[in-house]
N, C-alpha and C positions, 0 to 999 in steps of 0.2 A: 264731308271732306272736300276741300278744294283741290282739284287736280287739273293740270294744264298739259296738253300734249299736242303735237303736230303730226301730220301724216303727209309724206311726199310733198312738202312745202317748197314752192318755187317763188322767188321774189326777183323782180327785175326793174331796171330803169332804162328808158329809151331803147327798148328792144334787146338790151344786154342782161343776161341772167347774172344776178349777184349772189343769190342763195339758191341751191339746187338740191332737190330730193332729201330735204331735212325731215327726218322722222325722229321724234324725241319725246320723252316724258320728263317733266320737271318734278323731282321728288317733293312730296308734301312736307311742310314744316322743317325743311332743311335749307342749307345755304348752297346755292349752285353758282359756280363761276364759269363764264364763257370766255375761253382764251383762244389765242391764235394770232398770226402776224397781222400787220396793218393791211387794211383793205380786203380782208378775207370774208367780211360779211357779218361780223359780230354785232355791231350796232344796228345794222339793217334787220337782222333777225329779231333783236330785242324790240325794235319799233313795230315790226309786223305782229308779233305775238301780243302786243299791247294795243293794237289797232290804231297806232299813230299813222302808219302807212298801210296801203293795201298790198295784197299778194296776187300773183298771177293765177296760180291754181294750187290745189292741195287743201288740207284742212287744218284749222286751229280750233281746238275744242277745250272749253272750260266747263267743268262740272257737267260733262256729258252733252253740252250744247255748243254749237258753233258760236264763236264770239261775235260773228257778224249778224246774228239774230238777237243779240243783246241790245237793250236800250242803253244809250250812252251813260245816263246817270246810274243805271243798274250795274253796268260794267265798272264804273268808277267807284262803286261801293265794294267791289271785289279785288281790284288791282290798282295800285298807285305806281306812278313812274317818275323817276328823277332823271331827266335827260342829261346828256353830256354837257350841253351849254344851256343852262336854264334861262328862261326869258328874262329880259331886262327888268330889273326890280328897282330902278332908280326912284327915290322918293318914298319908298315903303319902309315902315318899321318892321322889325322881326315879327312882332305879334300880328300885324296886318297880313304879312305873307302867309303865316301859318294858318290864319283864318280862311284863306282861299281853299284850304283842304276840305272845308265843310260845304263846298259848292254842291256836291251830289245830294245833300240832305236839305238844301234850302228850297223854300217855296215862296210864292207870291213875290213880295218886294225884295226878297233875298236877305232879310235882316237876320242877324245871328240870334239864335234862341239860347236859353239857359244851357241846354245840352251842348250846343255848339261851343259856347264859351268854356264849358267844363272840359270838352275834348281838346280845345286849343291849349288850355292850361295844362292838361294831362300830358299832351304831346311835348310841350316845352319842358315840363318837369322831367320826363323820361330822357330827353336829349340834353338835359342840363343847359337849357337856353333861356330859362325864365328871366334871368338877370338882364337879358338883351331885349325883352319884350317891347320896350318903348324906344329902343335905339334904332337909328337908321341902319339898314343893311350895309350901306356903303362904309359905315364906320367900323364894321366888324372885320376880323381877320378871315383868311380863306377857310380855315378849319371851322371857325364859328359860323360862317355863312353856310357852309355845307351841312352843319348840324341843324341849322334853322330850316334848310330845304328838306332835310329828312324829317324834321318835326312836321312840316306841312304834309308830307306823304303819310305820316302816322295819323295825323288829324283826319284823314280820309276814312280811317277805321276799316282798313282792308286787311285781308288775310295774306295778301301777296304784295311784296314791294320789289319793284324793278329799278335797277340803277345802272346807268351807262357811264362807266369809268368814274366812280365817285371819288377817287383819290387823285385825279388829274390836277396838276398845278399846285398840289399841296406838298409841303416839306415832310420829312420822314415822321416827325412827331405827330403832325396833323393827320397824315395817312393812317397811322396806327390808331389815333383817336377815333376816326370815322369807322374803321374796320372793327374795332373792339365794340363800338356802339351797335353796329349791325349784328355782331355775334351775340351781344347781350339781348337784343330784341328777339333774336331767333331762339335763344335758350330759355329766356324768361317768359316770353309771350307767344312762342311757337309761330312766329311770323315766317312765312316762306320768303326767302330772300334770293333774288336772281340778279347777278351783277356781271357786267362786262368789265374785265380787269386785265391789265397788261403784265403786271408783275407776277411771274409764275410762283415765286416763293410765297407771296401773299395769298395767292389762290390756293396753294397747297396747305398753308397754315390755317386759313379761315373757312374754306369751303369743304362741305361734305361730299360734293359731287362736282366733277369737272366735265365740260363739254368743249372739245378741242376742234376748231374749224381750220380748214385750209381751202382756199379757192372756192368758198361758198358751200363746202360740204363738210359734214361731220366725219372726221377721221377716226376718232375714238371718244367714248364717254365712259365715265366710271370714277373710281376713287383717285386720289392723288398717287397712290401706289401704281395704279393702272397707267396713268398718263406719264408719270415720271420714269420713263424707260428711255435709255439712250437712243434706241431705234425709233421710238415715237417722236422724240424731240428732233431727231435728224430729219424725219419725214416732214414734220410740220414747220419747224423753224430753220431748217438747213444749218444746224449747228452740231458740233461734236461736244456733247455735254458730259461733265463729270458730276455725279450725283452722290450726295451724302445724306446725313440726317440732321435735322434741326435739333440742337441740344435742348431747346425749351419744350418742344412738342413731340419729338421723335418722328415727325413726319418727313417725307422726302424733301430734299433741299438742293437746289441747283447751286453747286459750289463755284464752278467756272465753266467756260465753254470757248470753243474756237469756231470761227466761221468756216464752213466747208467750201473749198474751191477746187476747180479742176474738171477735167472731162468726165470723170465718173461721178460727178455730183448727184446725178439723178438715176444712177444705176439701180439703187434699192428703192423701188416705188412703194412696196408694201412692207411696213415694219414687222419685224419678227417679235411677236408679243406672247406673254405668258397665257396659258390656258385659262379660259373663263373671262378674259377681257372682252368688252363690247367693242367690236370693230365695225366701222361703217365703210362700205365700199361703193 
C-alpha cells in the first residue's frame, strides 16, 4: 500500500516561511483536494511532497521511507505530477508527449520498448486521446491538451498522481471533463489523486478528503462535511458563506457568500467546529 505523509514540514523561500508545521497523511486510493486562498502555500506544499523543491526541515515519507532517500527514477515510478504550468511542448505531437511518461523505465539509448508503446497506447485510450496521437499539441483545445498531459502522467504507471490546478484556464465543460476523468481513474483503477483546486464546489463534489490551508498552515482536514462549515470558511477565506446541498450529489455546496469587512473581521480566530473534526492549530 502506497502511503504518503508529512511530519512538521516547513518550506521557505529566501528566509521566509511559506509552509509551516504541516503534518498530514494522504488517504490511499482516494481523491484529496488541497484548498485555500491565493498565496497560502498550496502549490508549494504539492511541489515539496513530490520533491520538485526542497524543504527546510520536517519529514516527507512515502511507503515508510523518506522520499529524499529514493532514487529519482524509483520515485518517478511511484508518483507522477502535472504542474500548474506544464513545460513548453511546442513542436511535439500528443503521442510524443505521452511517451515522455515512460522515461523512468528507459535504459541505454532510451528507445521505447514494446511495453512502453503498449503503455502509451493504454494511457491515451483511458483518457480518450488516441485520436490526437499524431496531432501537434498546439492544434488541440485546452481540455484536450490537459487530457494529453494526464495521459503522460498515467503512462508513468504510478499509483499516485498529483495535479496543480488541473482546471485552470479551462471553460466549465472542459473543467468537468478533466475532473470526471480523474474521478474515473480513481474509481476504476484505484489511483490516489491529489490536486490543488480553487473551486470549493468542485472540491466538495469530486474529493473524498479536503486539506484546507491558510497562511502556510493546515486549518482543518477531513470530509467536505467537515470543511463546509460557515465558521471554517470565515476563518480561511474571510467570507460569510451560505451553504446548501448539491442536488446531484447531496454533498455540501457553497450557494453564495459575502466578503467580511470591518473592525471585528479577525475577532474569531478559531472556528467553532463539530465534534470529531480534525483541527490543526
